[in-house]
ROKEPA-793023 format. One record per residue: residue in one letter; x, y, z of N, C-alpha, C in turn. Coordinates in steps of 0.001 Angstrom, whole numbers, plus 524288, in hexadecimal, padded with zeros to 5 digits. Layout:
BEGIN
aXYZXYZXYZ...
END
This chain:
BEGIN
m48843D8D6FB385248C10D9145B367848F3BD93A0B3AE5h48E26D920BB3FB449092D9476B444F49687D944FB4407n498B3D8FB4B434849E66D8F28B43394A0DBD921EB3EB4l49E5AD91DCB3A2B4A07DD9473B35934A0A2D9A5BB3653l49CA8D9C99B38BE49C90DA23EB39AF4A0F3DA3D5B3D5Ei4A1B6DA0ABB417A4A5F2DA1E3B45214AB2EDA1C1B4254y4ABE6D9DC7B3EFF4B0D1D9D4FB3C224B1B5DA210B38AAr4ADA5DA3C1B35E74AE3EDA83FB32684AF8EDAD36B3572r4AD30DADC4B3A124AE5BDB260B3D464B406DB245B3F1Dl4B5C9DAD9DB40BB4BB38DAD25B42664BEEDDAE22B3DD9k4BD87DAC10B394E4C0D9DACACB34B14C176DB26EB333Dn4BD5DDB57CB33F14BD8FDBB0DB329D4C171DBE03B35FDk4C2CBDBBD5B3A8E4C65ADBE83B3E224CC07DBE10B3C74i4CCFBDBB02B38524D263DBA59B36944D4C1DBF93B34F5c4D174DC327B33354D373DC837B31784D591DCB6EB3600n4D463DCA08B3AD84D66ADCCE5B3F574DC50DCC5BB3F9Ck4DEC7DD001B421D4E477DCFD2B429F4E630DCB44B4602q4E300DC9B4B49CE4E44BDC554B4D394DFEDDC142B4CE1p4DFF0DBE2CB48BB4DBC5DBA4DB480A4DC04DB625B4C3Al4D780DB3DDB4D6C4D73FDAFB0B51404DA57DAB00B4F4Dk4DD05DA86BB52FF4DFECDA3BAB518C4DC45D9F96B4F5Bf4D791D9F4BB518C4D3DED9B5BB4FCB4D246D9C4EB4A21v4D1AEDA15FB48B74D058DA2A3B43554D4A7DA0B9B3FB6t4D985DA17CB41594DDE5D9F98B3E3F4DD91D99B3B3DA6m4DC3DD96FBB41CA4DBD0D9156B41814D75DD8FBCB3DE0l4D302D9293B3E0F4CE97D9155B3AB04CFFED91C9B34F2n4D3B2D950BB33B74D535D95D1B2E484D9D0D9266B2CA5t4DB3ED8ECEB30044DF42D8B03B2E964DD54D87AAB2A15r4E09BD86E3B26384DF14D83D6B21A24DFDBD7E00B22A0i4DBF7D7AE8B21234DC20D753FB21C44D9E9D72BAB1CD4s4DA50D6D96B1C7D4D7F8D6AB9B181F4D2A9D68A0B19C1i4CEC3D6946B16654C97BD6761B176D4C7E0D63A5B130Ey4C5ABD5F3EB14964C407D5B2DB10F04BE0FD5AD0B10F9d4BBE0D5953B0C8F4B627D58F0B0C2E4B3FCD54C9B0FD7d4B6FCD5094B10A84B57CD4C80B14554BA61D4961B15B2y4B9BFD4546B18B94BE38D4237B1A814C0B8D3F00B1623f4BDFBD3E6BB11C34BFF3D3B2CB0D7E4C28AD3E60B0937a4C20AD4384B09794C426D46E7B055F4CA20D469AB053At4CC3DD46A2B008D4D1F1D467EAFFE54D42CD4BDEAFE99t4D0CFD4F88AFD5A4D287D54E1AFC504D008D5885B004As4D267D5D03B00F14D087D60B5B04E44D0CDD6647B02D4k4CE80D69C3B05C44CEECD6F57B04A14D14CD71FCB0961v4D3AFD7669B08924D5F2D7961B0CDD4D1F2D7D6AB0EB4a4D0DAD7D64B13C24CD34D8121B16064CF1BD8287B1B83t4CC5BD85F2B1E1E4CE08D878AB23554CB96D83FDB2773l4CE0FD83D1B2BF84CC0CD80C9B30524C69FD82AFB31E0g4C5DFD87D4B31DB4C0CFD8A0AB334D4BC79D8842B2FB4e4BD8CD8815B2AB04B998D8654B26F54B808D80A8B280Af4BBBED7D89B29B94BA95D7812B2AE54B797D778BB300Bl4B961D7A5AB341E4B6F8D79DAB39434B15ED7BDBB3964f4B03BD7FD1B36444AB1AD8259B36884A7E6D817EB3193d4A892D7CF0B2F454A58AD7B82B2AA34A008D79FCB2C53e49C3FD7D4AB2B27496DFD7C69B2CD64940AD785FB2975s49637D76FDB24FE4936DD738BB215C492FBD6DF7B2352i4960AD6C98B27464961CD6728B2905492D9D664BB2DF6r49048D6A4BB2FED48D75D69DCB34E54894FD658CB34CAq4863ED6551B30A448208D617FB305F4842CD5BF1B3058e48868D5B10B2D6048AC2D55DBB2D2D48D16D545AB327Av48FA5D5818B3502491F3D570DB3A1F48DB9D55CCB3E23d48983D58C0B3E0048530D57B1B41A048319D5227B40E1a482B0D5078B3BFB480B9D4B37B3ADC4846CD4712B3D0Ai4897AD47F8B3C7048D63D443DB3E6248D1AD43DFB4457r48C56D4840B46EA48C48D484EB4CA648786D4579B4EE5q483AAD4470B4BB147F09D41A5B4D8947FA2D3BBAB4D13i483CFD39F2B4A9848489D3452B49A148790D31E7B4E2Ap48568D2DF9B50C348810D2B9CB554A48C8ED2800B53D2d48C57D2595B4F3249054D21C7B4DB149536D247CB4B9Dk499A8D236AB4E0C49E8AD260AB4CA24A040D24C4B4718d49FE9D1FD9B457F4A1A4D1E5EB403E49E8AD2146B3C15t4996ED21D3B3CF549633D24B4B393C497B7D2A6FB391Dr498AED2CA3B3DB849A5FD3222B3DF649F73D32E7B3AFBd4A325D2F4CB3BBD4A840D2FC4B39374A7BED2F9CB3346e4A44BD2C43B31524A38DD2BF0B2BA84A132D30FBB2987m49D79D3339B2C4A49B08D3813B2A8A49EDFD3CA5B2AE9k4A22DD3C78B2EEE4A5FAD40B4B2FB44A9B4D4123B2B0Bk4AAF8D3CB0B28AD4AEB8D3CAEB24594ACB4D3F97B1F8Ek4A7A0D409CB1F6D4A565D436DB1AF74A593D4958B1BBDl4A70ED4B15B20614A762D50ABB21804AC89D52EAB1F84p4ACCED5806B1EB54B1DBD5A6FB1D7E4B5B9D5969B21EEa4BAB5D5952B209A4BECAD5858B247E4C37CD5BC0B233Ca4C6B5D5C9FB272A4CB32D6018B266D4CFF6D5E02B293Et4D472D5F60B272E4D966D5E55B29E34DAC7D6356B2CD4i4D984D635FB31CC4DA3FD6814B34FB4E003D69A1B3544s4E374D65E1B34C94E8FFD66FBB35A24EBE6D68E1B30CCg4E92FD69A4B2C6F4EC07D6BCEB28044E973D6B37B22C4i4EC5ED6CD0B1ED34EAB6D6C6AB19604EDA0D67D8B16E6f4EAB0D647CB14384ECFDD5FFDB119F4EBFDD6064B0BC3q4EFFCD5F54B08C14EF85D5FABB03144F178D5AA7B008Eg4EE7ED58BCAFCB44F022D5418AF9D04EF76D4F04AFCC2g4EC64D4F0CB00DA4EB94D4A48B03DB4EA02D4B84B0968h4E914D476CB0C5F4E776D481AB11CF4EAEED44BAB1541n4EFE9D4631B15994F3ABD4370B18E14F7D8D4747B1A9Bg4FB49D457AB1E094FF3BD48F1B2039502B2D4B7FB1C26k503CDD48B4B17E15073AD4ACFB13CA5048BD4F0EB109Ds4FF51D4F4CB10F84FC66D5329B0DE74FB7CD5841B10DEl4FDACD58B3B15924FCFDD5D7DB18A54FFBFD620CB15FEa4FCA4D65F1B14644FEE0D6A93B11DC5001CD6ED2B15DEe4FCD4D6F3BB19D74FD99D7351B1DD14FADDD71BEB22DCh4FDC8D71B6B27184FB6AD709AB2C304F867D7569B2E00s4F3FFD7483B307C4F0A5D78DCB321E4F238D7B3DB3759g4F586D787DB3A574F6B7D7A56B3F934F27AD78EBB436Cl4EF3AD750FB41FD4EAE9D735EB45554EAE9D6D67B45C3i4E8CDD6B86B4A0C4E7E9D65F6B4AB64E27BD654BB4D06c4DFB7D614DB4B414DA65D6053B4D1E4DA5AD5B54B5050i4D877D5BAFB55184D855D574AB58BC4D2A9D5598B5996d4D1BBD5088B593D4CC78D4E78B5A284CC0CD4C17B5F9Dv4C7C8D4D34B622F4C67FD4AC5B67344C120D4852B6697d4C0D8D4327B66D04BBFFD404EB65D14B9D0D3DE5B6AD0q4B4C2D3D22B6ACC4B237D3AD1B6F594B3CFD3523B7025k4B4C1D325AB6BD34B635D2CD5B6C574BB5AD2C3AB6F45d4BEDED300FB6EDB4C3D2D2FE8B71B24C374D3277B7709n4BF47D3571B77E24BE92D3844B7CD34B8EFD3790B7EB7p4B784D32CBB803F4B20FD31ADB81B44B022D34D1B865Fd4B3C4D370AB895F4B223D3A15B8DEE4B046D3F8AB8C70i4B149D4128B87994AF92D4658B85E04AA2FD45D6B836Ad4A641D4822B85D14A0FBD47ECB83A149EAAD4D5CB82C4d4A1A6D5162B844249FDED56C5B837A4A429D59AFB8082w4A37CD5A22B7B634A7A2D5C76B78394A7DAD6261B78BDe4A3A9D64CBB7A494A3D8D6A73B7B574A748D6B77B801Ce4A6B0D6838B84124A9F3D68B2B88B74AFA8D678EB8758f4B076D63BDB83E74B5CAD6277B82554B85FD6725B7FA7k4B56ED69D7B7C594B7A0D6E6EB79B04B941D729DB7D98r4B661D72F4B81E24B7EDD76B2B85F34BCC6D74CEB88DAr4BD17D6FB4B89C64C1A2D6D84B8C874C6A7D6E1EB8968i4C637D6D53B844C4CAE2D6D1DB81074CD55D7284B804Fq4CA94D7685B81F44CC9AD7BD7B81654D166D7CCFB84CBv4D286D7952B887D4D727D7A01B8BC04DC1CD796CB888Bl4DBB9D76D7B84044E04AD7658B80924E096D7B35B7D27k4E494D7E67B7E094E4FAD8373B7B5E4E5E9D82EFB7585c4E79CD7E4AB73DA4E8C3D7D92B6E494E3EAD7C48B6B1Cv4DF81D7B46B6DAC4DAB7D79D4B6AE34D862D7EAAB6852a4D7EBD7E8CB631C4D5D9D8309B60424D024D8257B5EC6f4CE82D7D7EB5DC64C92CD7CA3B5C004C75DD773CB5DB4v4C271D76EAB5F6C4C016D71E1B60C34BA91D71CDB5E9Ag4B92ED6DA8B5BD64B3EBD6D18B59C74B22DD6770B5A00l4AD15D6694B59DA4AAFED614CB59EE4AC75D5E65B54F0s4AD76D5960B557B4AE84D5615B50F14A97DD551DB4DEEv4A9FAD5285B497F4A569D517EB463B4A13AD4E79B4937s4A2E9D4AA4B4C4C49F28D475AB4F1A49CA4D4A29B53B4g49F2AD4E49B559549D54D50E1B5A5049EEFD4E07B5F35r4A207D49DEB5E8F4A3C3D46A8B62FA4A9A2D4742B63D4g4AB7ED4BDCB63124B104D4D07B63BB4B218D5285B61D1v4B701D542AB62304B87FD595BB60654BD89D590DB5D4Ef4BE77D5D06B5A224C38ED5DB2B57A74C5EBD62C0B59ACi4CAFCD62ABB5A714CDC6D6708B5CEA4D228D68C7B5949i4D235D6DBCB57E44D642D6FD1B54764DA39D72C7B57C5i4DF1CD718EB56E84E365D73C3B5A034E797D75C8B5661r4E9D9D7A2DB57C74EE32D7C5CB54B94F344D7977B55FAi4F628D7814B51EE4FB71D75FBB528C4FEE6D7882B4E68p503F8D7857B4EFF50759D7A67B4AE0506B4D7742B45D2k50755D79DAB416E5072DD770CB3C7750BB9D7331B3C49c50ABDD6E8BB3A4F50EB1D6A73B3AB350DB9D663EB3699n510FFD6237B36AB5103ED5DC5B332D50CF2D5993B35E8a50C05D554EB332B5087ED5148B352F50A85D4EC5B3A34e50F94D4DBFB3A7B511BDD4B1FB3F1251174D4EA5B43E5t512D9D53A4B433C51290D5746B47AA50CEBD5830B4941h50966D5842B4576503CBD58B3B469850217D5446B4A36k503EBD4FA9B490F502AAD4B1FB4C53504B9D4BDFB51DCq50961D4E0DB525950BABD4EE9B577F50885D52ECB5AA1y5068AD56F4B580050331D5ABBB5ABA4FE3BD5807B5CB7y4FC14D5484B597B4F770D51B7B5B4A4F8A7D4E8DB6037l4FD16D4BCDB603A4FE72D488EB64B74FEFDD4BD6B69ACa50128D508DB691E5019DD5401B6DA84FC32D55E0B6F6Fl4F8CDD5713B6BB34F379D58B0B6D0B4F06CD5432B6F74e4F132D4F8BB6D604EEA6D4AF4B6F934EFF4D4A6AB755Ed4F4E0D4B60B76A84F68CD4B06B7C1B4F40ED4F5CB7F65a4F3BAD540BB7D2E4F162D5873B80014EB9AD5762B812Cf4E8C9D555AB7D5D4E345D5422B7E2F4E2A2D4F9CB8209r4E62CD4BE4B81C54E5E2D4773B855D4E64DD4956B8AFFk4E996D4D3FB8BE64EA27D4F5AB91274E529D520BB92F7c4E1E1D5380B8F404DCCCD55C7B90974D893D519CB90EDg4DA14D4CB4B90624D658D486EB90A94D35DD4783B8BA3v4D58ED492BB87344D2E3D48C2B822E4D62CD4577B7E6Fk4D3A2D41C0B7BDF4D64BD3E82B77FE4D4F9D4088B7287t4D8F4D4182B6F6F4D833D4380B6A234D8A9D3F17B662Cd4D6B5D400EB617E4D6EAD3C2FB5D474DC74D3C1FB5AFCp4DF4AD37BAB5B654E4B3D3794B597B4E531D384AB539En4E0F9D3797B50B04E139D3863B4B074E24ED3E15B49A0c4E19BD4182B4D624E265D471CB4C594E821D487DB4B8Ek4EB9CD44E6B4C9A4F121D4600B4B9B4F257D4603B45C5d4EEB4D43F5B42A54EF60D43BFB3CFE4EE4FD491EB3AA9i4F238D4B50B38374F1BCD509BB36104EDA6D50D7B31BFt4EC7BD4C68B2F464E8B6D4C42B2AFB4E327D4B2CB2CCDr4E252D4AC2B31D44DD32D492DB33DF4D8ECD4CF6B3230l4D491D4ABCB30714D01CD4DE4B2EC84CC8DD4F22B3360r4CAA4D53ECB33744C6C9D559BB37574C19FD566EB3483g4BDA6D5377B35F84B894D53FDB337B4B5E2D590CB34F9a4B2F5D5B34B314D4B028D6019B32524AC0ED5F43B3691s4AB80D6328B39EE4A7BDD62E1B3E344A607D686BB3F89y4A2B7D68E1B43704A155D6E22B454A4A037D6DE8B4B22d4A0EED7249B4DA649FDDD72C6B533C49EB0D7877B545Cd499DED79A1B55A749861D7F12B56C349AE9D8117B5BC2n49CA7D7D87B5F0D49F1CD7F1EB63FE4A4F4D7DE0B6407y4A762D7E98B5F874AD01D7D84B5F3B4B007D810CB6302y4B4A5D7F45B648B4B81FD8267B67DE4BCDAD840CB64ACy4BE74D88DBB65394C369D8A80B62E14C639D8E45B6679n4CB48D8E47B65E94CEA2D91B4B69074D209D94DBB654Dp4D0CFD99DAB64824D3D4D9D0DB60D64D975D9DE3B628Cn4DA8CD9CD5B67884DFDBD9D96B698A4E29ED9869B6AAAa4E0E2D9459B68144E355D8F43B68F24E928D8F75B67A2t4EC30D8CF2B6AEF4F1D4D8CD9B6A174F342D8878B6647t4F7E1D88CFB64194F9D2D84B1B60A24FC54D806EB63F0f4FAAED7BB6B63214FCD3D7748B660950203D75C0B6386t50639D7631B667A50B6BD7542B644450E58D70BFB66D1k50BDED6E4AB6A9B50E94D6A2DB6D7C50EE6D652FB6A3Cl51371D62CCB6A495142CD5DB5B67E651515D59B4B6C36p51382D54EBB6B6951429D50FFB6F8E519DDD4FCBB7090n51B0DD4EC3B757552050D4D08B76BD52106D4775B74BDp52555D4687B72115261AD412EB701A52652D3D45B748Dk52367D3913B73FC52358D3515B780452802D3170B774Cp52AB7D305CB7B9652F15D2CB7B7B0E52D17D275AB7975q52F44D2551B754852D9FD2039B73625321ED1C5EB73F0p530F3D179BB758553512D13B4B75BF53741D12C5B7055k53C63D1223B701053EDCD113EB6B0653CEBD0C1BB68C7p53AEED0C3BB63F2538FBD0760B61B653D3BD033FB6175t53BCBCFEA0B629D53F75CFA46B623153D02CF61AB5EBBa5401DCF254B5D6D53E36CEE23B5A1353C0BCE99FB5D48t53AEDCEA94B624E53940CE64CB65B553366CE526B6538l53063CE8DDB631552AC8CE805B628F529D7CE4B6B5DB0r52A03CDF9DB5E7352941CDBFFB5A2752504CD81BB5BB3f52395CD4DFB580E51F8DCD0FCB5907521D3CCB9EB5803d5200ECC7DAB5B115229DCC2BFB5B115215FCBF70B5649g51D92CC12AB532451C71CBE51B4E5E519F5CB908B4F45n5171FCB875B53A05148FCB377B54B55100ACB264B5101d50DF1CB6A2B4EAB509A6CB5D0B4B0950BB9CB369B4601d50857CB071B4378509C7CADFAB3E8D50B92CB229B3AB5p51059CB1BDB38AA5126CCB5D1B352C50F5BCB654B3022q50C05CB282B2EFC508DDCB2DCB2A47503E7CB60BB2B2Ct502A7CB73AB30174FDFBCBA41B31444FF21CC012B30D2t4FAF7CC326B30C64FB97CC8DAB307E4FEA7CCADCB352Ci4FD65CC8FEB39DD50024CCAC6B3E8C505F0CC96CB3E34g50721CC4BDB3C5250C9ACC339B3BBE50F84CC6D9B3812k50D04CC867B33D750F79CCBF2B301651021CD161B326Dv50C21CD31DB355150C7FCD840B37DF5111CCD84BB3BA7e5119BCD433B3ED4515E0CD404B42A751B2ACD3BBB3FF6s51B71CD121B3B7D5204ECD0FBB3890521EECD673B36EAc51E33CD97EB34EA51F56CDEE1B3343520B2CE253B37F2v51D98CE1EDB3C1E51E7ACE533B40BA523D2CE405B4320n52550CDF17B434652A71CDDBDB456A52ED8CE023B4235k52E30CE058B3D0F5322DCE2DAB39C453266CE8B3B3ACEv52DC8CEB1BB3B8E52DA3CF0ACB3CF05309ACF197B4207c52FBACEE32B45EE53243CEEC8B4B0153820CEDA6B4AA5d5397DCE9A0B47C353F09CE83CB47495423ECECB4B4509h53FFFCEF6AB4138542E7CF38EB3E8354134CF904B4031q53D85CF950B43F153BA3CFE50B4610539FFD0208B41AAi53685D0023B3E60534B4D031AB39DA52FDAD063FB3B50d52FFED0B54B3A3452B77D0EAEB3B3952835D0F04B363Em523D8D0C68B36335204FD0CA8B31BB51BE6D1089B32A9t51C01D1365B37165179BD16B3B389E518F2D1C7EB387Fg51D21D1DEEB35C151E93D2375B358351A5BD26C7B32FEs5178AD247BB2F3C5130FD2717B2CD250E2ED25DEB2FF7y50B37D29E7B315A5066CD2913B34665029BD2599B316Fn50238D2674B2C494FE9DD2349B292B5002ED1D8FB293Ad5055AD1C8BB28DA5072FD1720B2915505EED14BFB2E67w506A8D17D2B32895059DD15E9B37DA4FFE1D1451B3860v4FC6DD17ADB36504F6D4D1685B36A24F588D11B3B335Ee4F7C9D1149B2EAD4F6AED0CBBB2B5E4F8BBD07B8B2DDEi4FD5AD0802B30374FF6DD0371B33004FBC4D01FAB3778g4F9F4D05EDB3A594F668D04E8B3EB34F148D0287B3CEDf4EF01D04C2B38B94EA1FD02A1B36B64EAD2CFCF2B34F5s4EF30CFBDEB32454EFFACF691B304F4F0C6CF2B9B34CBl4F389CF454B38E44F444CF0E3B3D684EF40CF06EB409Aa4EC05CF481B406A4E6EDCF434B430D4E36DCF01DB4079d4E4C6CEEABB3BAE4E1F1CEA79B39074E271CE555B3C0Bl4E687CE4F1B3F5D4E74FCE04FB429C4E44FCE0AAB47BEg4E19FCE50FB48904DEEBCE5E1B4D7D4E2BACE78AB51C0e4E153CE686B569C4E491CE815B5B094EA0ACE5BEB5ABAq4EA84CE14BB582B4EF9FCDEBDB57B24F38DCE224B54CAg4F19DCE5AFB518F4F523CE8FBB4E8B4F7B8CED44B51B4r4F5C1CEE55B567E4F7D9CF2A7B599E4FDABCF201B5AC4k4FF52CED51B5C60504CDCEC83B5DCE50863CED46B591Cy5067FCEBD6B5471509AFCEC8FB4FC6509F2CF25BB4E55f505ACCF539B4F4A5059BCFAD4B4E3C5099ECFD9EB51A9h509DCCFC22B569E50DCCCFE6CB5A185134BCFCF8B5855a51408CF818B56E151944CF651B555751B44CF958B509Ev517CCCFA57B4CD65195ECFD2CB4820519F7D0306B493Es516B3D0519B4CB6516B1D0AC3B4DCA51B34D0C78B5148q51D88D08E9B543152153D0A57B584052630D0D0EB5634f5274DD0C93B512B52C1CD0ED7B4F2452B60D1460B4D06y5268ED1671B4D59525A3D1BE7B4BF6527EAD1F57B5048s52A69D2395B4ECA52D3DD26CCB529A529BAD28FAB56E2s524B5D29F0B55A852117D2C1EB598A51D26D280CB5B65y51EA1D231AB5B2F51B11D1EEAB5CD25195DD1FB4B627Dd5144FD1F48B635F5121BD1FB6B689750E48D1B2FB6943q50F23D1813B6D3D50C08D1358B6DEC5063CD1487B6E95n504F6D1874B71BF4FF7AD19C6B72AC4FCD8D1BC3B6DB5q4FFA5D1F16B6ADA4FD7CD212DB65FD4FCABD1CCEB6203c50056D1931B61DE4FFF5D14C1B5E494FB3FD115AB5FB4d4FA78D1086B64C04F5EED0D87B66934F0DAD103CB6502h4F0B4D155BB65DA4EC03D185CB649C4EAD7D180DB5EC3k4EEDED187AB5B974EE28D1838B55EC4EC0BD12E6B5451f4EE12D0EBBB56AF4EC36D0987B552E4E689D08C3B56DBd4E517D0AE8B5B6D4DF9CD0AB6B5D124DC26D0D45B58EFe4DDE5D11C3B571F4DAF0D14B9B53384DA75D11A3B4E19l4DEC7D0F36B4C7E4DEB9D0C44B479A4DB3CD0772B4801l4DB37D04F8B4C884D7C7D0078B4D4B4D20DD020EB4CC5r4D0C8D06ACB4EE64CB5DD087DB4EAA4C9C1D09EFB491Bn4CD69D0C26B462A4CC06D0E73B41184CD4FD0B05B3C68r4CF6BD0670B3D3A4D0C7D031CB38B84CBD3D01BCB35B2n4CC47D01E6B308F4C7BAD00D8B2D414C8BCCFC79B295Cg4CD1DCF9CCB29E94CE3BCF565B26804D0F4CF6D2B2173k4D1C3CFBE2B20754D451CFD78B1B9A4DA33CFC8EB1BC5i4DC88CFD1FB20644E228CFC32B21014E2CFCF725B2413k4E53CCF350B219D4E5EDCEE39B24174EBB1CED29B24FBi4ECDCCE892B27114F233CE74EB289B4F5F5CE757B2400g4F3DECE6A2B1F4A4F73FCE6C8B1AB04FA0FCEBF7B1A19t4F7A2CF033B1BF34FA2ACF557B1BB34FF24CF565B1EFAf4FF00CF2C6B2373503ACCF278B26C550819CEFCBB23DBf506F6CEB6CB215650B03CE8A9B1E6E50D0DCEBF5B19E1h50991CEEF1B177150B2CCF252B131350EF5CF695B14F3i50DAACF910B196151126CFD20B1B7351654CFAB7B1D1Ec5161FCF620B1F8351AF8CF36FB20F751E61CF276B1C32k51BEACF0C9B17F251ED7CEFA2B132F5219FCF47BB1129d51F1DCF910B11D15219ACFDF8B1029526ACCFEEFB1316y52728CFCB5B17C352BE3CFD42B1AE952F6ECF87AB1A65g52E52CF530B169953194CF099B15C253092CEC32B199Ei52C13CEC5EB1C3552AD1CE869B2027526BECE4B4B1DE8i52847CDFD9B1D5E524CDCDBE3B1B3552461CD776B1F24p51FA1CD5B3B204B51F1CCD16FB2423521BECCC77B222At52490CC9EEB259D52721CC50CB244352530CC0C7B27E5t525B7CBC08B261A52437CB798B2951528C6CB62EB2CD1p5285FCB724B31E852CC4CB600B355C52DD0CB028B35A3r532D4CAEC3B35C95343ECA947B366153309CA79DB3BEFr530BFCA328B3C7C52F5FCA144B41AE53237C9C2CB42C0e533E4C9BA4B477C5362BC96B3B4912531DAC9295B4929p532C8C8DF2B46F652EBEC89E3B470C52D7CC8841B4C9Ct5289CC86E6B4D6252707C8520B529752A12C803AB540Bp52CC9C8051B587D52FEAC7BBBB59FB52C85C76D5B5A35t52E99C7297B581952BD9C6D95B583252EF8C69C9B5B7Ap52C9CC66F0B5F0F52F89C6337B6244532A1C5F6FB5EDEk53750C5E01B60BD53ACAC5AB8B5D9A5385BC557AB5C55e53592C5339B602253342C4E23B5F1C52F20C4E6DB5ADEd52C42C52CBB5A9952857C5372B568952AF8C53EBB5133l52F4FC56B2B51155321EC5730B4C2353416C51E0B4A49n53630C4ED4B4DF953812C49A3B4C7F533ADC4651B4A35t52F2BC46A3B4CA952AB4C43A3B4ACB5290EC4577B455Ei528DFC4AA9B44B75274DC4CD6B3FAF52B04C4B1BB3B66v53018C4B99B3C8753405C4A41B3894533ECC4471B3751a53319C4153B3B695334AC3BA6B3AA452E8FC3993B37BCl52A26C3BF6B388152554C39DCB365352379C3CA4B316Ac525A5C4105B305852391C443AB2C1A5256EC422DB26CDp521F0C4208B22E952394C4098B1DAA5272FC44B1B1B5Dq52A1FC430EB177052E49C4657B155C52C4DC4BA5B1382h527DEC4BB1B10B552618C50B4B0E915246AC5478B12E1r5225EC526FB1720520DCC55E0B1B72525A6C57A5B1E81l52954C5438B1F0452E15C55B1B21C9530E6C5A14B1EEEe53113C59B5B19D85339DC5DDAB16CB530CBC630CB1790r52B94C62D0B17BC528A3C67A5B18A7529A2C69C9B1E17l529CBC6655B21EB52AE8C6809B274053049C6A6FB27B1m53411C67F3B251D53964C6A03B2559539A6C6F77B22F0a53684C7047B1EF853690C755BB1C58533F7C7994B1F93t5303DC7802B22DC52D3AC7BF0B25C452E93C7C30B2B89n53136C7859B2D9D5326BC782DB333353842C774CB33F0p53B33C7B47B3535540DEC7ABCB35D154263C76ACB39E2a53F1EC7616B3DEE54072C724DB41F954073C6CC2B3FCAv53CD2C6BA2B3C5753CA5C6679B39E65416AC65A5B3673a542AFC6992B335654732C6924B2FDB54C2FC684AB32FBl54C9FC6B19B37675514AC6A8DB3AA9551A4C6514B3CF0l54D4BC630AB3EA954D4FC5DD7B40FE54E99C59A8B3CF1v54C6DC59FAB385B54D88C563DB34345534EC5644B32DDd5556EC5B0EB326E55AF7C5B7DB311255E6FC595DB3564k55CF2C5A60B3A4856025C58C3B3EB556011C52D7B3F71l55B6CC5083B3EEF55ADBC4AF3B400555B7CC4793B3B2Ae55BCBC4A3AB369855C43C4775B31A355806C4348B3132l55344C44DFB329754ED9C4154B325C54CC5C40FEB2CCDv54A9CC3C90B2B8A54845C3BC8B266E54282C3AC2B2732a53F53C3D57B2439539B6C3CA4B24D853808C3751B22ECv533DEC3546B2552531D4C303BB23B252E91C30ECB1ED8d52C99C2CA3B1CA9529CEC2D04B17AB5246FC2F66B1866d521CDC301BB140051CDCC32F1B13F751859C2FD7B1642d5194AC2ADAB17D951505C27D4B19F4513CDC2929B1FA1c5174AC2C2AB222251666C2DA2B2796511CBC3168B27FBe50F5BC3133B2C6850B05C34C6B2D6050D21C3A46B2E03p50ACBC3E08B2B7F50C83C437AB2C5350B73C4521B31D7f50ECDC4890B33D550E07C4A46B3939509ACC4E58B3987
END
C-alpha cells in the first residue's frame, strides 16, 4: 500500500492554492484497458494507473521469469494505458479524443546492455530537467520515463519523440523507437523506489529538419530476375513507384504494413523498403533501416508479400511482365536451325523468337520436311 498512500497524500494537496505540478500530472486523464487485447477502455487518472497495487503479485511473478518471450506473453494480460491521451471508439491515431500533454519513453536493457544498475540509472537521468517520472518496467529489466510535452496531434507527438531520442542519445542512452507512436500501450508495473520531479519542465524542442536529397527516379532495379517470380513482380512495382515518385508511405500504418510485407522477403526486402520509402517528405535513411530491422525481428507471418501488391494496386500500380530482348543467337546457329527444323517447329520458333522470324524473312528460307531430325 506504500505507493497508494503516497499518491493519496499528494492528491489531498490539490486543495492548496499552489498545488504541486506533480500532483497535477498525477490527475491527468488517460485511457486504461483491462489488458493488451481489450478494445474498449475507461478514463482514469495517471496516478490511479501508476500506483495500482492490485498488480504487484503478477508483476513479481513476471520478474522471476528469465525467458523474454514468456514474460511478454504474461505482460499482455496486465492492465495497460495510453499515457499520451484519451482514445474513444478505437485504439489508433484517429481515435485520439484528447492529448494528455505527456509522452512515455522506454529504456530497455536489450538496447542498453551496458546498463546493469537501474537504480543508478534513475539517479543519472535526473540531469534531464524535463524528466517528471521514472519507474521500473514490468520485467524489471528497464525503465519507463514520463515527460511533459505540449498537447499536440499524432505527427507532432512523433516529432517530440525524435527530439527526445536525440537528447537521450547524447547521454549515451538508446530509447525504444516504438514510443513515437501516440497510441502505444504502457503495461501496468510498480516501483517502490520510483523517481519524480515535481518541478519538471515541459519539453518543447522539435528536431531540426534534416536536409534530404531530392528524390529522383534513378533508384531503379535492372529486372534481371525472372519477371514471373515474386522478386520480378516486386521490382516491377517498385520501378513504377520510382518512375512516378509515388509516396505510398504517408500513412504510418501503411508504411509499417509495406515494411512487414517486404520483410517477408528477408534481408532482400530492405532495398525495396528504402526505394518505396524515399518519397516520403521526412524520409530518413537511418530511421528506415532501424524500422526494417525491427520488422524483421517481429514478423510473425501474418503479413506477407501479397499485402505489398494490394497496397500498390490501391495506387494504380500493377506488376507487369517487362519485355526482354531475346538472347542473341549466333547467325550460323540460326541458319542451321532454320535449315534443319521441320515446318511446325519453325513456325513455333518464329512466333517466340523474333531473331528467327527476322532471319527467315530476310533470307526467304523454306523449312525442310518433317523427316529432319529436330534440333
